[in-house]
C-alpha positions as CSV (number, residue, x, y, z in Angstrom):
1,M,7.6,10.2,53.3
2,T,4.9,12.7,51.4
3,P,4.7,12.4,47.7
4,P,5.8,14.9,45.3
5,R,3.6,17.9,44.5
6,R,2.5,18.1,40.9
7,K,1.8,21.3,39.2
8,R,-1.3,22.0,37.6
9,R,-1.1,22.5,34.1
10,R,-3.0,25.8,32.5
11,P,-4.6,25.2,29.0
12,Q,-2.8,27.1,26.7
13,Q,-4.4,29.8,24.1
14,E,-4.0,28.5,20.6
15,P,-2.8,31.1,18.1
16,P,-5.4,32.9,16.0
17,P,-5.6,31.1,12.5
18,T,-3.5,32.5,9.6
19,P,-5.5,33.6,6.8
20,R,-5.2,31.1,3.6
21,P,-4.3,32.4,0.4
22,A,-7.1,32.5,-2.5
23,A,-7.2,29.6,-4.7
24,G,-6.0,31.2,-8.0
25,A,-3.7,34.4,-6.1
26,D,-0.6,33.1,-7.3
27,G,-1.4,30.7,-9.9
28,G,0.0,27.6,-8.3
29,E,-0.7,24.8,-6.0
30,Q,-0.8,27.0,-2.9
31,G,-4.7,27.1,-2.6
32,R,-5.2,23.6,-3.6
33,S,-6.0,21.1,-0.5
34,K,-3.8,17.8,0.2
35,N,-7.0,15.7,0.2
36,P,-6.6,13.4,-2.7
37,E,-8.9,13.4,-5.5
38,R,-12.1,11.7,-6.2
39,L,-11.3,8.4,-6.8
40,Y,-13.2,7.8,-10.2
41,V,-11.1,10.5,-11.2
42,I,-7.8,8.2,-10.2
43,T,-9.5,5.3,-11.6
44,G,-11.5,6.1,-14.5
45,A,-14.7,5.0,-15.8
46,A,-14.0,1.5,-14.7
47,D,-17.3,-0.6,-14.8
48,G,-15.8,-3.5,-15.9
49,G,-15.1,-6.6,-13.3
50,R,-12.1,-6.8,-11.1
51,A,-9.7,-9.3,-10.8
52,E,-9.5,-11.6,-7.7
53,L,-7.3,-9.7,-5.4
54,D,-6.6,-10.2,-1.7
55,L,-4.5,-7.8,0.3
56,V,-1.9,-10.2,0.5
57,T,-1.6,-10.8,-3.5
58,L,1.6,-10.3,-4.7
59,I,2.4,-7.9,-7.9
60,V,5.3,-8.0,-10.1
61,A,5.8,-5.5,-13.1
62,R,6.2,-7.2,-16.1
63,S,7.7,-3.8,-17.9
64,D,8.8,-0.2,-17.2
65,P,5.5,2.0,-17.5
66,P,4.6,3.2,-21.2
67,P,4.1,6.9,-21.3
68,S,0.5,6.4,-21.9
69,V,-0.5,5.4,-18.5
70,P,-1.7,7.5,-16.0
71,P,0.6,9.0,-13.3
72,E,-0.9,6.3,-10.1
73,Q,-0.6,3.3,-12.4
74,A,3.2,4.7,-13.5
75,T,4.0,4.8,-10.0
76,L,2.3,1.6,-9.0
77,L,4.5,0.1,-11.8
78,R,8.0,1.9,-10.6
79,L,6.8,0.5,-7.2
80,C,6.2,-3.2,-8.7
81,T,9.9,-4.0,-9.7
82,A,10.4,-6.1,-7.0
83,P,7.3,-8.2,-5.6
84,L,5.0,-6.5,-3.4
85,S,1.5,-6.8,-1.8
86,V,-1.5,-5.1,-2.7
87,A,-1.9,-4.0,1.0
88,E,1.7,-2.3,0.7
89,L,1.0,-0.4,-2.8
90,S,-2.2,0.5,-1.3
91,A,-0.3,2.1,1.9
92,Y,2.3,3.2,-0.5
93,L,0.3,5.5,-2.7
94,S,-2.1,6.2,-0.2
95,L,-5.3,4.7,-1.5
96,P,-8.0,2.5,-0.2
97,F,-7.8,-1.2,-1.4
98,S,-10.8,-0.7,-3.7
99,A,-9.3,1.7,-6.0
100,M,-6.1,-0.4,-5.9
101,T,-8.0,-3.4,-7.0
102,V,-9.6,-1.3,-9.9
103,L,-5.5,0.3,-10.9
104,I,-4.0,-3.3,-10.4
105,T,-7.4,-4.7,-12.7
106,E,-6.3,-2.5,-15.7
107,L,-2.8,-3.4,-15.0
108,I,-3.3,-7.1,-15.7
109,T,-5.4,-6.5,-18.6
110,D,-3.2,-4.9,-20.2
111,G,-0.5,-7.3,-19.3
112,L,1.9,-4.6,-17.6
113,V,1.7,-6.8,-14.3
114,Q,1.4,-10.0,-12.8
115,A,-0.6,-10.8,-9.7
116,R,0.6,-13.9,-8.4
117,A,-0.5,-16.1,-4.7
118,P,1.8,-15.2,-1.6
119,I,5.0,-17.6,-1.1
120,A,3.5,-19.8,1.4
121,R,6.1,-21.1,4.3
122,Q,6.6,-24.7,4.1
123,A,5.2,-27.1,6.8
124,R,7.7,-27.9,9.5
125,P,8.2,-31.8,9.3
126,D,6.7,-33.9,12.1
127,R,9.1,-33.6,15.3
128,S,8.8,-37.6,15.8
129,L,10.1,-38.1,12.1
130,L,12.9,-36.0,13.1
131,E,13.6,-38.0,16.2
132,A,13.1,-41.3,14.9
133,V,15.8,-40.1,11.8
134,M,18.1,-39.0,14.7
135,H,17.7,-42.0,16.6
136,G,18.8,-44.0,13.2
137,L,21.9,-42.0,12.9
138,Q,23.1,-42.5,16.3
139,K,23.0,-46.0,15.9
140,L,25.2,-46.2,13.0
């Protein structure tokens, strides 16, 4: 029995790049890149300390976003109606962990969110204890 023959793939030619419109040609956001703005623009000029946050720290909003907060913080408050970890918030907003800690610290100091430790699973009871209880019930 002979193995099947494979056809050799030929490299495909890439289409020529399409020219980009000028940044101010239509006055819209066409020429704007999809890259995020500089992080210091999003986080503000935060020189103060940061809250002790972990990737698994749960963040819960205490109220709806007031009109005075920046758009990133307003989005963060809308997401946090149910407890979400800092890692999840970082993924949803496409921001690095360092920028998230600055945003969340500002919200904590303003009293708009609450940070709490993740809910730990309860430890399983010892197997020997369960067996002793089972044998005790069987003797009844």
